[in-house]
C-alpha positions as CSV (number, residue, x, y, z in Angstrom):
1,X,163.9,79.4,77.5
2,X,162.0,80.4,74.8
3,X,163.9,78.5,72.5
4,X,163.3,75.2,74.5
5,X,160.0,75.6,75.2
6,X,159.4,76.0,71.7
7,X,161.7,72.4,70.6
8,X,159.5,70.6,74.0
9,X,155.9,72.3,72.6
10,X,156.6,70.6,69.3
11,X,157.7,67.5,70.6
12,X,154.6,67.3,72.4
13,X,152.6,67.6,69.4
14,X,154.2,65.6,67.3
15,X,154.3,62.8,69.5
16,X,151.0,63.0,71.3
17,X,148.5,65.5,70.0
18,X,146.3,62.9,68.4
19,X,148.5,62.8,65.1
20,X,147.0,65.7,63.8
21,X,149.7,66.2,61.3
22,X,148.2,62.5,59.3
23,X,146.4,63.7,55.9
24,X,143.3,61.1,56.7
25,X,141.9,59.2,57.6
26,X,139.6,59.0,54.2
27,X,136.8,57.1,53.0
28,X,137.3,54.6,50.1
29,X,134.3,54.3,48.3
30,X,131.7,51.5,49.6
31,X,128.4,50.6,48.7
32,X,125.8,50.0,52.2
33,X,124.2,46.8,53.2
34,X,120.7,48.3,53.8
35,X,119.5,51.6,51.9
36,X,117.9,53.6,54.8
37,X,115.7,56.6,53.1
38,X,118.0,59.6,53.1
39,X,117.0,63.2,52.9
40,X,119.7,65.7,51.9
41,X,119.1,69.1,53.2
42,X,121.3,72.3,50.9
43,X,120.7,75.6,52.7
44,X,121.7,78.9,50.0
45,X,122.0,81.9,49.7
46,X,122.7,83.9,46.9
47,X,124.4,81.1,45.3
48,X,123.4,81.1,41.6
49,X,127.2,81.0,40.4
50,X,127.3,77.2,41.8
51,X,124.6,76.0,42.7
52,X,123.3,74.4,39.1
53,X,126.7,72.3,39.6
54,X,125.9,71.3,43.7
55,X,122.4,70.5,42.9
56,X,123.4,68.5,39.8
57,X,126.1,66.1,41.5
58,X,123.6,65.2,44.5
59,X,120.6,64.8,42.1
60,X,123.2,62.0,39.9
61,X,124.0,59.9,43.6
62,X,124.5,55.9,42.7
63,X,122.7,55.3,46.1
64,X,120.7,51.9,46.1
65,X,117.4,53.3,48.3
66,X,115.4,56.4,48.2
67,X,116.7,59.8,49.1
68,X,115.4,63.4,47.9
69,X,117.3,66.5,48.6
70,X,115.9,69.9,49.7
71,X,117.0,73.5,48.8
72,X,115.9,76.5,51.5
73,X,116.8,79.6,49.3
74,X,117.6,81.3,52.1
75,X,116.4,84.9,50.8
76,X,118.1,84.9,48.5
77,X,118.4,88.3,46.2
78,X,119.8,86.4,43.1
79,X,118.6,83.7,40.8
80,X,119.7,80.8,43.6
81,X,115.7,79.3,43.3
82,X,115.5,79.6,40.0
83,X,118.4,77.9,38.9
84,X,117.5,74.9,41.3
85,X,113.6,74.7,39.8
86,X,114.9,74.6,36.6
87,X,117.1,71.6,36.8
88,X,116.6,68.2,35.8
89,X,115.3,65.7,38.8
90,X,112.6,67.5,39.6
91,X,110.7,64.5,41.2
92,X,114.0,64.2,43.4
93,X,114.5,68.1,44.4
94,X,112.3,70.5,47.0
95,X,113.1,74.0,46.6
96,X,111.8,75.5,49.9
97,X,111.5,78.8,50.6
98,X,113.1,80.3,53.5
99,X,111.2,82.2,56.1
100,X,112.4,85.6,57.6
101,X,115.1,84.7,59.8
102,X,113.7,84.7,64.0
103,X,115.5,86.9,66.6
104,X,118.1,84.6,67.9
105,X,119.2,82.5,64.7
106,X,121.8,82.9,62.9
107,X,121.7,82.5,59.1
108,X,122.5,79.3,57.9
109,X,121.2,76.8,61.4
110,X,117.9,78.3,60.8
111,X,118.1,77.3,57.2
112,X,119.0,74.0,58.1
113,X,116.3,73.7,60.5
114,X,113.5,74.8,58.2
115,X,114.5,71.8,56.0
116,X,115.3,68.9,58.4
117,X,111.6,70.3,59.4
118,X,110.5,69.4,56.1
119,X,111.8,65.9,56.1
120,X,111.4,62.2,58.3
121,X,114.4,60.6,56.9
122,X,115.8,58.0,59.2
123,X,119.3,60.1,57.8
124,X,120.2,63.6,57.1
125,X,123.0,64.5,55.0
126,X,123.7,68.7,55.6
127,X,125.6,70.1,52.6
128,X,126.8,73.1,51.5
129,X,125.4,74.7,48.1
130,X,129.3,75.2,47.3
131,X,130.3,71.4,47.5
132,X,130.3,68.8,44.4
133,X,130.3,65.3,45.1
134,X,131.3,62.3,43.4
135,X,128.4,59.8,42.2
136,X,129.8,57.4,45.1
137,X,129.4,59.9,47.9
138,X,125.9,59.3,49.6
139,X,126.0,55.9,49.5
140,X,130.3,56.3,50.9
141,X,129.5,57.6,53.9
142,X,125.9,56.1,54.7
143,X,127.7,52.9,54.6
144,X,130.3,54.1,57.3
145,X,127.9,55.2,59.2
146,X,125.9,51.7,58.9
147,X,129.4,49.9,59.9
148,X,130.3,52.3,62.7
149,X,126.9,52.7,63.9
150,X,128.4,56.4,64.3
151,X,125.7,59.3,65.3
152,X,127.4,61.7,62.7
153,X,130.0,61.3,60.2
154,X,131.4,64.1,58.6
155,X,134.5,65.2,56.0
156,X,136.5,67.9,55.4
157,X,136.1,68.2,51.6
158,X,138.9,68.8,49.3
159,X,139.3,72.7,49.2
160,X,139.8,74.9,46.0
161,X,143.6,75.1,45.2
162,X,142.9,76.9,41.6
163,X,145.0,80.5,42.3
164,X,148.2,80.7,43.2
165,X,146.5,82.8,46.5
166,X,144.6,79.0,47.3
167,X,147.8,77.1,46.5
168,X,149.8,79.2,49.1
169,X,147.4,79.7,51.9
170,X,144.7,77.0,51.6
171,X,146.0,73.8,52.7
172,X,147.3,75.5,55.8
173,X,143.4,76.2,56.8
174,X,143.1,72.3,56.7
175,X,146.3,72.0,58.5
176,X,145.4,74.4,61.0
177,X,141.5,72.8,60.9
178,X,143.5,70.2,62.1
179,X,145.8,71.1,65.4
180,X,142.8,73.0,66.4
181,X,140.4,69.5,65.6
182,X,142.8,66.2,65.8
183,X,141.0,63.6,63.5
184,X,142.1,60.9,65.7
185,X,140.4,62.5,69.0
186,X,137.7,63.6,67.4
187,X,136.8,59.4,66.2
188,X,137.6,58.5,69.8
189,X,134.9,57.7,72.0
190,X,136.7,58.4,75.0
191,X,137.8,61.7,74.1
192,X,136.0,64.5,74.6
193,X,137.2,66.5,71.4
194,X,134.6,67.0,69.0
195,X,134.9,68.6,65.7
196,X,132.8,68.6,62.2
197,X,133.3,70.2,59.0
198,X,130.3,71.3,58.2
199,X,130.8,71.0,53.8
200,X,129.2,67.1,54.8
201,X,127.7,66.4,57.7
202,X,125.7,63.1,57.7
203,X,123.5,62.6,60.8
204,X,121.2,60.3,62.1
205,X,117.9,61.7,63.1
206,X,117.6,60.2,66.4
207,X,121.0,62.0,67.2
208,X,119.2,65.4,66.5
209,X,115.8,64.6,67.7
210,X,118.5,63.6,71.3
211,X,119.8,67.4,71.6
212,X,116.5,69.1,70.7
213,X,117.4,69.5,67.0
214,X,119.3,72.2,65.1
215,X,117.4,74.6,67.6
216,X,120.3,73.1,70.1
217,X,122.6,75.5,67.4
218,X,120.5,78.6,66.6
219,X,122.8,80.9,67.8
220,X,126.1,79.2,66.0
221,X,128.0,81.1,63.5
222,X,131.1,77.7,63.7
223,X,127.1,75.5,63.6
224,X,129.2,72.4,62.4
225,X,131.6,72.1,65.1
226,X,128.7,73.4,67.3
227,X,126.7,70.7,66.2
228,X,129.1,67.9,66.9
229,X,129.9,69.4,70.7
230,X,126.4,68.7,71.5
231,X,125.6,65.1,69.7
232,X,128.9,63.7,71.0
233,X,128.2,63.3,75.0
234,X,126.2,59.9,74.3
235,X,126.8,59.3,70.7
236,X,129.7,58.5,68.4
237,X,131.2,61.2,65.7
238,X,133.6,60.3,63.0
239,X,135.7,63.0,60.9
240,X,137.8,62.7,57.8
241,X,138.9,64.1,54.6
242,X,137.0,63.6,52.0
243,X,138.5,62.3,48.6
244,X,134.4,62.2,47.2
245,X,133.2,65.6,47.1
246,X,135.3,69.1,47.2
247,X,134.8,72.5,47.1
248,X,133.6,75.0,44.2
249,X,133.8,78.4,45.8
250,X,136.6,80.4,44.5
251,X,139.6,82.5,46.3
252,X,141.1,84.3,43.8
253,X,142.8,86.2,45.4
254,X,145.0,87.0,49.1
255,X,142.6,89.4,50.3
256,X,139.1,87.1,49.7
257,X,141.2,84.3,52.2
258,X,142.2,86.7,54.4
259,X,137.9,87.5,55.0
260,X,137.5,83.8,54.5
261,X,139.7,83.8,57.8
262,X,138.5,86.4,59.6
263,X,135.0,86.0,59.1
264,X,135.3,83.0,62.0
265,X,138.7,83.6,63.8
266,X,137.4,85.7,66.6
267,X,134.0,84.2,66.6
268,X,135.9,80.8,67.6
269,X,138.1,82.5,70.3
270,X,134.7,83.3,71.6
271,X,135.2,87.3,71.7
272,X,137.8,86.6,74.5
273,X,140.4,89.3,74.7
274,X,142.2,87.2,76.6
275,X,141.8,83.8,74.4
276,X,143.0,85.8,71.6
277,X,145.9,86.6,73.8
278,X,146.7,83.4,74.5
279,X,146.1,82.4,71.3
280,X,148.7,84.5,69.6
281,X,151.4,84.3,72.4
282,X,150.9,80.2,71.7
283,X,151.3,80.9,68.3
284,X,153.8,82.9,68.4
285,X,155.7,80.3,70.4
286,X,154.8,76.8,68.1
287,X,155.7,78.8,64.6
288,X,157.6,82.4,64.4
289,X,160.0,81.4,67.9
290,X,161.4,78.6,66.1
291,X,162.4,80.2,62.6
292,X,163.5,83.0,64.6
293,X,165.8,81.6,66.8
294,X,167.0,79.4,63.6
295,X,168.4,82.0,61.5
296,X,169.4,84.7,64.7
297,X,170.4,82.3,67.7
298,X,173.5,81.4,68.3
299,X,174.8,77.8,69.9
300,X,172.0,75.5,71.3
301,X,169.0,78.4,70.9
302,X,170.0,78.2,67.2
303,X,170.1,74.6,67.0
304,X,166.9,74.2,69.2
305,X,165.1,76.9,66.4
306,X,166.3,74.9,63.5
307,X,165.1,71.1,65.5
308,X,161.3,72.8,66.4
309,X,161.1,74.2,62.7
310,X,162.4,71.2,61.2
311,X,159.2,69.2,62.9
312,X,157.1,71.8,62.6
313,X,157.6,71.6,58.5
314,X,157.6,67.7,58.4
315,X,154.5,67.7,60.0
316,X,152.9,69.9,57.4
317,X,154.4,67.5,54.5
318,X,151.4,65.2,54.4
319,X,148.8,68.1,54.1
320,X,151.6,69.0,51.3
321,X,151.0,65.9,49.4
322,X,147.0,65.7,49.6
323,X,146.5,69.2,48.4
324,X,149.4,68.1,45.4
325,X,152.1,71.2,46.4
326,X,155.8,71.6,46.9
327,X,157.7,70.2,49.7
328,X,159.5,73.4,49.1
329,X,156.3,75.4,50.9
330,X,157.2,73.6,54.2
331,X,159.5,75.4,55.9
332,X,157.4,78.5,54.4
333,X,154.7,77.3,57.4
334,X,155.4,80.2,60.2
335,X,155.5,82.8,57.4
336,X,152.1,81.6,56.1
337,X,151.2,81.0,60.1
338,X,151.6,84.6,60.2
339,X,149.0,86.1,57.8
340,X,146.5,84.0,59.8
341,X,147.7,85.1,63.2
342,X,146.9,89.0,61.7
343,X,143.8,87.8,60.0
344,X,142.5,86.9,63.5
345,X,144.0,90.1,64.8
346,X,142.1,92.1,62.3
347,X,139.0,90.0,63.2
348,X,139.2,91.1,66.7
349,X,139.7,94.8,66.4
350,X,136.5,94.8,63.5
351,X,134.5,93.4,66.4
352,X,135.5,96.1,69.0
353,X,134.9,98.7,67.0
354,X,131.4,97.5,66.6
355,X,131.6,96.0,62.9
356,X,131.0,92.1,64.0
357,X,131.2,89.6,61.8
358,X,129.2,89.6,57.9
359,X,128.9,87.4,55.8
360,X,126.3,86.7,53.0
361,X,124.8,90.3,53.3
362,X,124.0,89.8,57.1
363,X,125.6,91.3,60.1
364,X,125.9,89.4,63.4
365,X,127.3,92.3,66.0
366,X,127.3,89.0,68.9
367,X,127.8,85.9,67.3
368,X,128.6,83.1,69.3
369,X,131.0,80.3,68.3
């Protein structure tokens, strides 16, 4: 029955789960008909290694209207602010020294809140300090928002795949995100599914005002999806892949990717042992049972395992193609899923042993999704 359940689950996912396996949509470069003023808010904490490349790409945007970049230095212990202030383009760049974080606020939402409060433009682009942008990126985001009337336009930026560990494990991060939040459902105004990718979030100020500003997600570590969940009731979202922005943050080793996964995995499950158990059992059914039956089963059990494994591998191919990886990685998805499951379990153990979540020198013992 387990073999049949796995096969039926994959049949349902491939046919009825919002075409999660598609490597799209992605925006092609375009120019907006109008050119409303845009404020670009960049929260940054200890980003000295990357801030110059990120800000330089923002200041070089080929946007036909007025825009400015606001960097919120979130109490960095390095030269982040000094490097930013030394960049050319000072007329478009404002550097704000972040105030101490109040109780009840997570670090990034507090920094974003300060940046948004310092601006009054009709459109706000929230972007991370480790993202490099094509010169046409801002124009394309605004053009799409204006053409569709969306309240929020977000993109999964192209992630770094330089090291072997990144090439082996990072495409699956994008795949699992799509499995959790099928983009077609996020973009469907009739669906309750809401998500965003924090590297690039263009949002209307009217939408921010409607939900009570960034304060509405003050304590959320997974701030992008929390913001989308607030905006979608009464608004419209668009989420896709980006060919015009890329992450420049390196994850050179397996341990670095393990920590990246563990940082948010148990937060996503709301620190619930029941949700953890259910998620691990579900993932085991989807990703571990098919190869297990295919390799060690007999008769119809083996056939069901092979079919489910083949469907799983086929669903991974578009993501591998996007990241220019060999098709040979597709059958290895169960092993990669096992790695993600182990990191999630380790995150849960860390939380229940009192260590909580730590990021950029801050601990969040009771953080929320």
